[in-house]
VOGU-3710 file (C-alpha; in Angstrom, 3 decimals, decimal comma):
1> mrdrmrktii> 12,720/-22,644/59,021  10,160/-23,726/56,451  12,431/-22,681/53,534  15,344/-24,645/55,043  13,206/-27,744/55,399  11,890/-27,301/51,856  15,415/-27,147/50,378  16,444/-30,177/52,414  13,458/-32,125/51,120  14,165/-31,071/47,530
11> tllvviammi> 17,806/-32,153/47,818  16,729/-35,550/49,137  14,285/-35,864/46,269  17,039/-35,329/43,726  19,311/-37,848/45,484  16,594/-40,506/45,567  15,743/-39,853/41,921  19,331/-40,538/40,937  19,591/-43,570/43,223  16,572/-45,305/41,740
21> gimpfensei> 17,765/-44,592/38,216  15,034/-42,425/36,858  17,137/-39,337/36,213  19,355/-39,321/33,129  23,052/-39,202/33,814  24,423/-39,758/30,344  26,276/-36,852/28,837  25,880/-37,673/25,160  25,888/-34,831/22,668  24,343/-35,131/19,221
31> iadgedvqei> 24,749/-31,750/17,637  22,982/-30,915/14,378  25,251/-30,303/11,427  25,075/-27,428/8,955  24,935/-23,684/9,127  21,199/-23,538/9,855  21,458/-24,763/13,459  18,975/-22,881/15,637  20,013/-22,254/19,210  17,289/-22,522/21,831
41> tsvtvnvsrp> 17,824/-19,688/24,291  14,661/-19,945/26,390  12,284/-22,725/27,409  8,742/-22,771/28,769  7,209/-25,937/30,206  3,618/-26,231/31,397  3,198/-28,637/34,298  -0,135/-29,805/35,625  0,230/-28,807/39,233  -0,411/-31,622/41,725
51> rvgellesat> -3,672/-31,365/43,653  -5,233/-33,718/46,166  -7,943/-35,912/44,703  -6,423/-35,734/41,224  -4,026/-37,872/39,214  -0,412/-36,956/38,651  -0,088/-35,755/35,069  2,842/-35,164/32,778  4,410/-31,921/31,589  3,707/-30,395/28,185
61> vdedqpysrv> 5,295/-27,794/25,939  3,552/-25,289/23,677  3,083/-26,204/20,034  5,485/-24,953/17,345  8,465/-24,965/19,684  11,884/-26,253/18,562  11,792/-28,766/21,415  9,429/-31,435/22,743  8,914/-33,321/26,002  10,739/-36,634/26,191
71> rsiwlynita> 9,350/-37,715/29,527  8,436/-36,411/32,960  8,561/-38,287/36,280  6,887/-37,342/39,503  8,649/-38,134/42,806  6,349/-37,983/45,754  6,260/-38,624/49,536  9,973/-38,345/50,193  9,544/-39,382/53,817  8,481/-42,862/52,750
81> givmpadvel> 10,816/-42,864/49,762  7,985/-43,689/47,347  7,762/-42,833/43,680  4,060/-42,316/42,981  2,652/-43,695/39,705  0,637/-41,272/37,527  -2,603/-43,208/37,897  -2,849/-42,738/41,669  -4,940/-39,932/43,130  -3,196/-37,809/45,724
91> paddagkivy> -4,779/-38,280/49,158  -6,178/-35,297/51,047  -3,514/-35,350/53,769  -0,798/-34,687/51,187  -1,881/-31,045/50,801  1,059/-28,716/51,374  3,726/-31,388/50,838  6,502/-30,885/48,323  6,811/-33,079/45,260  9,519/-33,116/42,679
101> veivlgsege> 9,108/-33,474/38,944  11,851/-34,271/36,497  11,294/-33,138/32,895  13,475/-34,217/29,973  13,206/-32,128/26,787  14,598/-33,074/23,393  15,488/-30,586/20,658  13,809/-30,934/17,281  15,084/-30,562/13,707  18,246/-28,487/13,345
111> svfsdslsas> 17,975/-27,095/16,897  20,214/-27,380/19,958  19,972/-25,975/23,434  22,316/-22,977/23,701  25,458/-23,292/25,828  24,431/-20,055/27,516  21,003/-21,438/28,490  20,635/-21,449/32,266  17,948/-22,059/34,845  17,035/-18,366/34,687
121> dvtipgaiei> 16,018/-18,863/31,036  13,510/-21,576/31,982  9,890/-20,783/32,828  7,766/-23,362/34,644  4,613/-21,614/35,878  3,697/-22,551/39,445  7,056/-24,122/40,327  8,569/-23,180/43,668  12,055/-23,375/42,218  14,172/-25,223/39,676
131> vkfnnykttl> 16,521/-27,537/41,560  18,198/-29,399/38,707  19,529/-28,171/35,368  21,616/-30,232/32,954  22,163/-29,120/29,339  23,296/-31,816/26,906  22,858/-29,736/23,699  20,095/-31,920/22,232  18,659/-32,970/25,600  17,751/-30,686/28,504
141> tlgasfevls> 16,999/-32,182/31,925  15,086/-30,059/34,400  14,042/-30,721/37,964  11,375/-28,544/39,607  9,564/-28,628/42,930  5,864/-28,043/43,518  3,612/-27,815/46,523  0,636/-30,167/46,470  -2,512/-28,077/46,240  -5,429/-28,702/48,528
151> dnsipeitls> -8,827/-29,112/46,943  -9,615/-25,506/47,925  -6,400/-23,941/46,556  -6,635/-21,375/43,748  -3,517/-21,835/41,568  -4,157/-19,113/39,001  -6,286/-15,995/38,606  -6,958/-13,574/35,761  -7,837/-9,915/36,237  -9,677/-7,718/33,762
161> vtppvvggpt> -8,531/-4,138/34,200  -9,627/-1,141/32,166  -6,250/0,150/30,933  -5,287/3,820/31,223  -5,991/5,964/28,167  -5,330/9,561/27,217  -8,343/11,554/28,372  -9,286/8,905/30,941  -9,104/9,268/34,744  -5,842/8,780/36,624
171> sgngadvvtg> -7,727/7,360/39,605  -10,822/5,276/40,122  -12,890/8,005/41,774  -15,425/5,342/42,649  -15,789/4,209/39,068  -15,899/0,549/38,074  -12,394/0,641/36,620  -11,048/-2,690/37,904  -13,136/-5,827/37,587  -12,557/-9,476/38,381
181> pegvhyqvqn> -13,716/-12,125/35,898  -16,704/-14,335/36,464  -15,152/-16,827/38,413  -13,785/-19,309/40,605  -13,861/-18,613/44,300  -12,354/-15,116/44,459  -13,285/-11,470/43,992  -11,529/-8,128/43,532  -11,758/-6,144/46,739  -11,136/-2,617/45,425
191> knriydwces> -13,497/-2,946/42,480  -15,377/0,228/43,373  -12,808/1,958/45,492  -10,833/5,085/44,787  -7,332/4,036/43,779  -4,340/5,904/42,437  -2,065/5,087/39,530  1,545/4,987/40,598  4,133/7,225/39,044  5,311/6,251/35,591
201> ssgddiatdt> 8,400/4,137/35,023  10,192/7,273/33,815  9,793/8,758/37,300  7,348/11,440/36,190  4,388/12,027/38,459  0,916/11,623/37,012  -0,483/14,639/38,820  -3,583/15,550/36,815  -7,046/14,054/37,119  -6,919/12,753/33,552
211> fqpgdagkev> -4,108/11,373/31,405  -2,725/13,949/29,007  -1,426/13,352/25,441  2,139/13,575/26,773  1,425/10,599/29,068  0,887/8,236/26,113  3,422/5,416/26,235  4,295/5,890/29,907  4,129/2,775/32,046  1,985/3,034/35,149
221> sidilvmads> 0,869/0,502/37,741  -2,056/-0,191/40,011  -2,303/-2,225/43,217  -5,252/-4,597/43,355  -6,443/-6,579/46,379  -8,032/-9,959/45,647  -9,940/-11,953/48,282  -10,665/-15,673/48,046  -14,134/-16,890/48,889  -14,765/-18,395/52,286
231> gykfanpviv> -12,988/-21,742/52,637  -10,519/-21,074/49,811  -6,982/-19,756/49,652  -4,454/-18,882/46,968  -1,721/-21,370/46,126  1,942/-20,841/46,811  2,994/-19,614/44,336  -0,145/-18,223/42,730  -0,048/-17,240/39,029  -1,663/-13,856/38,337
241> kadgsskett> -2,442/-12,633/34,826  -3,968/-9,375/33,606  -5,192/-8,896/30,063  -3,374/-6,086/28,250  -0,686/-5,624/30,901  2,715/-4,393/29,720  4,735/-6,853/31,796  4,320/-9,682/34,280  1,895/-9,055/37,103  3,530/-9,435/40,521
251> vsfgentpli> 2,202/-10,516/43,929  3,572/-8,361/46,723  2,170/-10,333/49,634  -0,302/-12,998/50,603  0,597/-16,243/48,792  -0,837/-19,302/50,543  -3,438/-17,003/52,153  -7,040/-16,011/51,316  -5,918/-12,408/50,514  -3,271/-11,299/48,026
261> ackvffkvqg> -2,077/-7,924/46,740  -1,224/-7,725/43,018  0,628/-5,051/41,113  -0,483/-4,706/37,482  1,470/-2,673/34,899  0,073/-0,857/31,856  1,232/1,599/29,231  -0,981/4,630/28,762  -2,760/4,282/25,434  -3,687/6,997/22,971
271> detavteypl> -7,270/8,148/22,732  -9,053/5,045/21,440  -12,211/7,038/20,897  -10,586/8,818/17,934  -11,732/6,365/15,277  -11,381/7,272/11,608  -14,564/6,593/9,657  -14,144/6,100/5,913  -16,940/7,011/3,460  -17,093/3,375/2,363
281> wiggvqvtsk> -19,647/0,732/3,284  -19,172/-2,986/2,672  -22,162/-5,281/3,089  -23,856/-2,685/5,305  -20,755/-2,193/7,505  -18,918/1,129/7,487  -15,149/0,847/7,135  -13,250/2,406/10,062  -9,696/2,484/11,351  -10,712/-0,208/13,829
291> nqddvlndgk> -12,198/-2,732/11,421  -10,337/-1,946/8,199  -7,995/-4,945/8,455  -10,976/-7,324/8,568  -14,106/-5,367/7,714  -16,618/-8,212/7,877  -14,745/-10,167/10,541  -14,229/-13,131/8,221  -10,691/-12,490/6,986  -11,867/-11,787/3,421
301> vkfevkngen> -12,324/-8,014/3,162  -9,524/-5,535/3,909  -9,188/-1,775/3,339  -5,948/0,217/3,383  -4,576/3,542/2,244  -1,254/2,812/0,547  0,912/5,275/-1,381  -2,051/7,632/-1,626  -4,389/4,937/-3,008  -7,559/3,699/-1,323
311> iltlngatit> -7,376/-0,068/-1,805  -10,165/-2,509/-0,994  -9,012/-6,128/-1,190  -11,597/-8,875/-1,676  -10,156/-12,334/-1,100  -12,794/-14,968/-1,764  -15,491/-12,673/-0,321  -19,264/-13,042/-0,528  -21,071/-9,734/0,106  -24,885/-9,713/0,094
321> gyhaegdesa> -25,686/-7,066/2,697  -26,034/-3,450/1,603  -26,072/0,140/2,836  -28,787/2,641/1,932  -28,812/6,456/1,939  -32,022/7,994/0,702  -33,037/6,325/-2,544  -29,569/4,911/-3,140  -28,305/1,558/-1,914  -25,383/-0,706/-2,736
331> cifvtdydld> -23,458/-3,687/-1,416  -20,190/-1,752/-1,879  -21,096/1,905/-1,465  -18,695/4,876/-1,727  -20,571/7,749/-0,113  -17,888/10,453/-0,452  -17,792/11,924/-3,932  -14,073/12,680/-3,645  -12,908/9,131/-2,838  -11,187/7,185/-5,616
341> lkinligknn> -11,270/3,455/-4,940  -9,234/0,531/-6,242  -10,721/-2,940/-5,679  -8,075/-5,664/-5,712  -9,569/-9,077/-6,485  -8,053/-12,297/-5,141  -9,826/-15,614/-5,668  -13,518/-15,832/-6,537  -15,663/-13,004/-5,159  -19,453/-12,626/-5,232
351> vgsyaakygi> -21,294/-9,348/-4,621  -24,920/-8,354/-4,996  -28,469/-8,362/-3,630  -31,885/-8,278/-5,260  -32,874/-5,655/-2,674  -30,026/-3,225/-3,487  -30,081/-0,697/-6,305  -26,425/-1,390/-7,200  -23,862/-4,053/-6,571  -21,087/-1,416/-6,481
361> sqfkgkltlt> -21,769/2,319/-6,442  -19,389/5,285/-6,695  -21,067/8,474/-7,894  -17,934/10,590/-8,243  -14,272/9,763/-8,510  -12,602/6,803/-10,191  -13,342/3,143/-9,569  -10,662/0,621/-10,564  -11,159/-3,146/-10,635  -7,986/-5,199/-10,883
371> gsgsltidey> -6,267/-8,304/-9,577  -5,636/-11,952/-10,338  -9,054/-13,034/-9,030  -12,597/-12,532/-10,312  -15,789/-10,687/-9,420  -19,329/-11,926/-10,031  -22,455/-9,818/-9,495  -25,374/-12,055/-10,441  -28,212/-11,146/-8,079  -29,666/-8,609/-10,551
381> ptyaaifaad> -29,462/-5,344/-8,558  -32,520/-3,271/-9,423  -30,619/-0,641/-11,451  -27,056/-1,693/-12,305  -24,437/-4,176/-11,238  -21,853/-1,356/-11,226  -22,404/2,418/-11,292  -19,354/4,687/-11,253  -18,230/8,127/-12,351  -15,148/6,779/-14,138
391> lsiektsidl> -14,369/3,086/-14,403  -11,180/1,191/-15,220  -11,082/-2,610/-15,431  -7,479/-3,812/-15,584  -6,050/-7,324/-15,865  -8,926/-9,124/-14,175  -12,121/-11,082/-14,793  -15,629/-9,639/-14,272  -19,086/-11,237/-14,708  -22,007/-8,804/-14,190
401> ngwfyglitk> -25,793/-9,065/-14,226  -27,877/-5,939/-13,646  -31,494/-5,046/-14,324  -31,258/-1,892/-16,466  -27,477/-1,934/-16,900  -24,649/-4,377/-16,496  -22,320/-1,452/-15,886  -22,871/2,266/-16,379  -20,722/5,335/-15,827  -21,203/9,075/-15,927
411> nsitisdsnv> -17,887/9,489/-17,728  -15,309/7,153/-19,235  -14,930/3,375/-19,259  -11,605/1,654/-19,980  -11,313/-2,137/-20,160  -7,771/-3,434/-20,689  -6,202/-6,898/-20,586  -9,379/-8,290/-19,001  -12,202/-10,757/-19,488  -15,571/-9,038/-19,026
421> ktrsesslgt> -19,082/-10,416/-19,341  -21,920/-7,984/-18,616  -25,679/-8,275/-19,173  -28,841/-6,244/-18,642  -32,014/-8,190/-17,941  -34,379/-5,385/-19,000  -35,779/-5,099/-22,528  -34,782/-1,413/-22,303  -31,340/-2,048/-20,863  -27,692/-1,888/-21,933
431> giesmtgnie> -24,744/-4,153/-21,255  -22,117/-1,366/-21,147  -23,228/2,293/-21,003  -21,340/5,584/-20,751  -23,489/8,669/-20,263  -20,968/11,352/-21,265  -17,593/9,701/-21,838  -15,744/7,381/-24,193  -15,572/3,595/-23,977  -12,204/1,967/-24,715
441> ildstvnagg> -11,757/-1,805/-24,946  -8,084/-2,769/-25,272  -6,557/-6,250/-25,450  -9,653/-7,756/-23,819  -12,383/-10,309/-24,333  -15,766/-8,669/-23,750  -19,316/-9,987/-24,035  -21,942/-7,243/-23,552  -25,672/-7,745/-23,946  -28,883/-5,800/-23,290
451> glfgihtana> -32,407/-5,213/-24,505  -31,642/-2,076/-26,550  -27,839/-1,998/-26,758  -24,861/-4,196/-26,224  -22,521/-1,187/-25,945  -23,753/2,419/-25,962  -22,356/5,916/-25,487  -24,284/9,156/-25,493  -23,437/12,722/-26,504  -20,267/13,433/-28,534
461> tkvriagngt> -18,456/10,299/-27,459  -17,028/7,223/-29,105  -16,340/3,515/-28,724  -12,773/2,422/-29,479  -11,799/-1,244/-29,776  -8,146/-2,180/-30,230  -5,544/-4,754/-29,314  -5,780/-8,489/-28,876  -9,127/-10,086/-28,045  -12,745/-10,433/-29,113
471> vtavaiddek> -15,687/-8,115/-28,417  -19,208/-9,512/-28,744  -22,106/-7,042/-28,480  -25,737/-8,204/-28,506  -29,074/-6,315/-28,469  -32,374/-8,194/-28,088  -34,958/-5,700/-29,409  -35,681/-6,548/-33,073  -36,683/-3,014/-34,017  -34,605/-0,622/-31,920
481> grailandie> -31,779/-2,900/-30,880  -28,224/-1,956/-31,809  -25,132/-4,055/-31,094  -23,069/-0,877/-30,702  -24,337/2,696/-30,881  -22,110/5,748/-30,457  -21,241/9,060/-32,051  -18,115/7,399/-33,373  -16,886/3,805/-33,527  -13,142/3,318/-33,977
491> ldgveitfpe> -11,864/-0,184/-34,780  -8,068/-0,019/-34,502  -6,422/-3,041/-36,119  -9,518/-5,222/-35,702  -12,055/-6,666/-38,085  -15,763/-7,446/-37,837  -16,046/-11,218/-38,139  -19,839/-11,254/-37,678  -21,953/-10,200/-39,488  -20,118/-11,295/-42,645
501> ngyvgsceyn> -18,527/-8,296/-44,362  -19,764/-6,103/-41,545  -18,755/-2,471/-41,338  -19,253/0,707/-39,317  -21,846/3,002/-40,835  -23,889/6,077/-40,004  -27,473/5,960/-38,828  -30,101/8,192/-37,259  -31,325/7,278/-33,820  -33,959/9,358/-32,039
511> gqarktiyns> -33,279/12,189/-34,455  -29,505/12,176/-33,918  -26,740/11,108/-36,303  -24,920/8,115/-34,824  -22,645/5,214/-35,811  -23,526/1,530/-35,639  -22,714/-1,860/-37,215  -24,075/-2,816/-40,656  -23,814/-5,996/-42,739  -22,969/-6,274/-46,433
521> enniyriavi> -26,615/-5,702/-47,366  -26,586/-2,419/-45,474  -28,801/-3,793/-42,721  -28,273/-2,624/-39,149  -27,178/-5,550/-36,977  -28,191/-6,298/-33,431  -25,322/-8,744/-32,985  -21,685/-7,981/-33,727  -18,505/-9,935/-33,162  -15,374/-7,834/-33,484
531> klvslsysvv> -12,083/-9,709/-33,500  -8,470/-8,660/-33,794  -6,433/-9,284/-36,899  -3,586/-11,647/-35,936  -1,050/-9,781/-33,829  2,513/-9,714/-35,123  5,864/-7,975/-34,705  8,200/-7,092/-37,567  11,622/-5,510/-37,999  10,956/-2,381/-40,030
541> sgaegtytln> 14,454/-0,932/-39,902  17,796/-2,749/-39,721  16,514/-6,079/-41,060  18,987/-8,483/-42,712  21,862/-6,118/-42,139  25,642/-6,367/-42,163  28,116/-5,538/-39,401  31,874/-5,045/-39,833  34,002/-6,208/-36,931  35,986/-3,567/-35,038
551> sgndyvlavk> 34,228/-0,782/-36,918  33,383/0,922/-33,627  29,738/1,294/-34,665  26,614/0,075/-32,830  23,862/-1,694/-34,772  20,293/-0,299/-34,575  17,014/-1,969/-35,533  13,370/-0,951/-35,048  10,513/-3,379/-34,290  6,869/-2,441/-34,950
561> rstrdeicid> 3,688/-3,975/-33,452  0,918/-4,672/-35,962  -1,755/-3,151/-33,693  -1,519/-0,511/-30,987  2,120/0,143/-31,801  2,137/2,860/-29,125  2,327/0,121/-26,458  4,967/-1,926/-28,278  7,687/-1,119/-25,740  5,343/-2,056/-22,856
571> hfesveldeq> 5,350/-5,668/-24,082  9,132/-5,848/-24,682  10,981/-8,580/-22,769  14,481/-9,416/-24,081  16,946/-9,781/-26,979  18,668/-13,005/-28,053  21,602/-13,518/-30,400  21,748/-17,047/-31,865  19,275/-18,130/-29,140  21,591/-16,874/-26,389
581> pltkdtdyta> 20,196/-14,094/-24,155  21,968/-10,737/-24,136  22,267/-8,513/-21,077  20,255/-5,315/-21,191  22,237/-2,073/-20,801  25,471/-4,067/-21,168  25,014/-5,687/-24,573  22,081/-3,605/-25,809  19,497/-0,922/-25,020  15,772/-0,841/-25,829
591> vkgstivtlk> 13,679/2,326/-25,961  10,284/3,443/-27,160  9,443/4,320/-30,735  8,136/1,633/-31,799  10,784/-0,448/-30,033  14,309/0,682/-30,912  17,009/-1,891/-30,076  20,662/-0,816/-30,186  23,236/-3,629/-30,155  26,488/-2,307/-28,721
601> aealnklser> 29,774/-2,640/-30,595  31,444/-4,305/-27,587  29,007/-7,245/-27,856  29,098/-7,448/-31,655  32,904/-7,540/-31,825  32,817/-10,892/-30,009  30,968/-12,549/-32,916  32,496/-14,758/-35,582  32,421/-14,011/-39,290  29,133/-15,585/-40,427
611> dhtitvnfdd> 25,356/-15,058/-40,464  23,735/-14,624/-37,041  20,094/-14,491/-35,884  18,748/-11,627/-33,764  15,499/-12,313/-31,874  13,556/-9,537/-30,122  11,124/-11,089/-27,622  7,807/-9,633/-26,423  5,342/-11,106/-23,939  2,871/-11,742/-26,777
621> gkaetsltvk> 5,150/-12,440/-29,743  8,601/-11,942/-31,250  10,463/-10,545/-34,261  13,530/-12,089/-35,926  16,083/-10,957/-38,466  19,549/-11,947/-39,670  22,826/-10,121/-39,244  25,884/-10,905/-41,349  29,183/-10,244/-39,589  32,214/-9,548/-41,776
631> aapaptpvtp> 35,858/-9,031/-41,029  37,347/-5,605/-41,234  39,061/-5,030/-44,629  42,791/-5,748/-44,695  44,941/-2,596/-44,673  46,506/-1,537/-48,000  50,241/-2,505/-47,994  52,719/0,392/-48,035  55,535/0,157/-50,642  58,919/1,250/-49,237
641> yqipktgve> 60,375/4,389/-50,838  63,134/3,614/-53,338  65,966/6,091/-53,967  66,277/6,482/-57,747  69,585/5,549/-59,360  71,472/8,402/-61,020  74,425/6,477/-62,438  76,846/8,447/-60,300  78,863/6,317/-57,952
//
């Protein structure tokens, strides 16, 4: 009886709305042009449900939707035929009455409402039913009915339920498994009762006392009774939500009553207690499988294992906390000797603490610093800004301050294509130190300073400087200071620009034969500036050559790099002929040794008879040469055979 009356009232509401002209009846269609039209296939509208003692409010849509609200109109008190304005509070005796709201939505941008969109694709939480639906492509008109809430109605509740997990119980067994939130006028009745999970959606019974590994992913449900406080009741309909549920929570009975029964659905989760702990600490926080996507909970530190590499990404991070184990402590601390670590730098990053022994510490394994960003360690860690077993700095920018060492390694140090500034604040310190390995500085700008040494290697090791860039090494101690000290110093394609006429010479240091930097007066220098000779590329084979059209031969030329020719091919980019780019592997090939370019006959036979310019491009220079193209020689004419005259007719 009540449902029949409700539908009758709703129908009258719609009729009155149309009679008084507040419902759109135009059927205009403005359809967006172009191939990028987005069809809207579902719609959600949030309506402030009417409640006695409150104002009528309009409908809203969620942000970032391809549609927006045009207008909404409340129709109220159908018996009197009155349209209520939005600034009038609903009187108390209107509780339980039905009101009608019309909502007009407009599509946005290149969007239209799909022809297949129907009332079943529309969600209006709290609506009794949708009684009007008109789709005009760019305009969607909806009509929905609501029951006026009393001032003691509860329109929506949220349940917090401990979800099922492998290894966890399949029934409450008296445990506090289901809890209601702090809240508004209701409580969960079976909070501490024994309850049973229903069978899974696959039909399999959950028969054991605990969920087994094979149950992971199965969907199970639980019935929960919720009681309203004295004097309150749940609205009709009441919206029930449960955090973490796998699908919409349903109400099986009790709407418009003080007691409702809810069915909540969950998927059995894997064992969440099995957390992977990595031997890596950032700012005093250990990296785990749970926090690795946002280690410090600020969106700036991420750890991942990708293609076998352990990658720590710092994106504008500031790390001042540290982790300590025994006498060792560091802001970034690798505690497993077998873990190689790559630190990818994005933006400006700052690491370090006066209280820590190191800014970054990795006692065994390889540490790699790379990325388009930068790293600054300027809080003077008590021993070194960076300590590593092996260190590689690649294509990045580093600025380090340490007490005894800027950076120190047990083994090798390689700095390539980078900008590095490193300083020791101690009178006994070193800017860059390798205890047992070589130091290579390639195509980089480096400034290293310390009390005793700018750059130093021990044992039978060497310092090699090559490629494009400038290396400045400074020692402060007037008596024992050495700009560079090593068993061997190799300057590949570079020159010492300070001191004037400087050179590498032998010396004795602490009773050992070593190499260091001298000036023209054979004085050991505490300051050295080592700069590359100008980098250039030249054609060493095939220059200024000649090609004969239709000869069937390719044309080969070799290009050499003035320094570090072994990486010549790594800098290769392209080949041009008369400033027009050629297509690799179609018109030419390029291989290592220095760089060997082979121009294919098919491309050369298209050229005219004249001088042409070949340009071989590299990312840090180019080489050019000329090529003269000539026509194929004309064939020798063949004289026809003449029969000799004998005089006999």
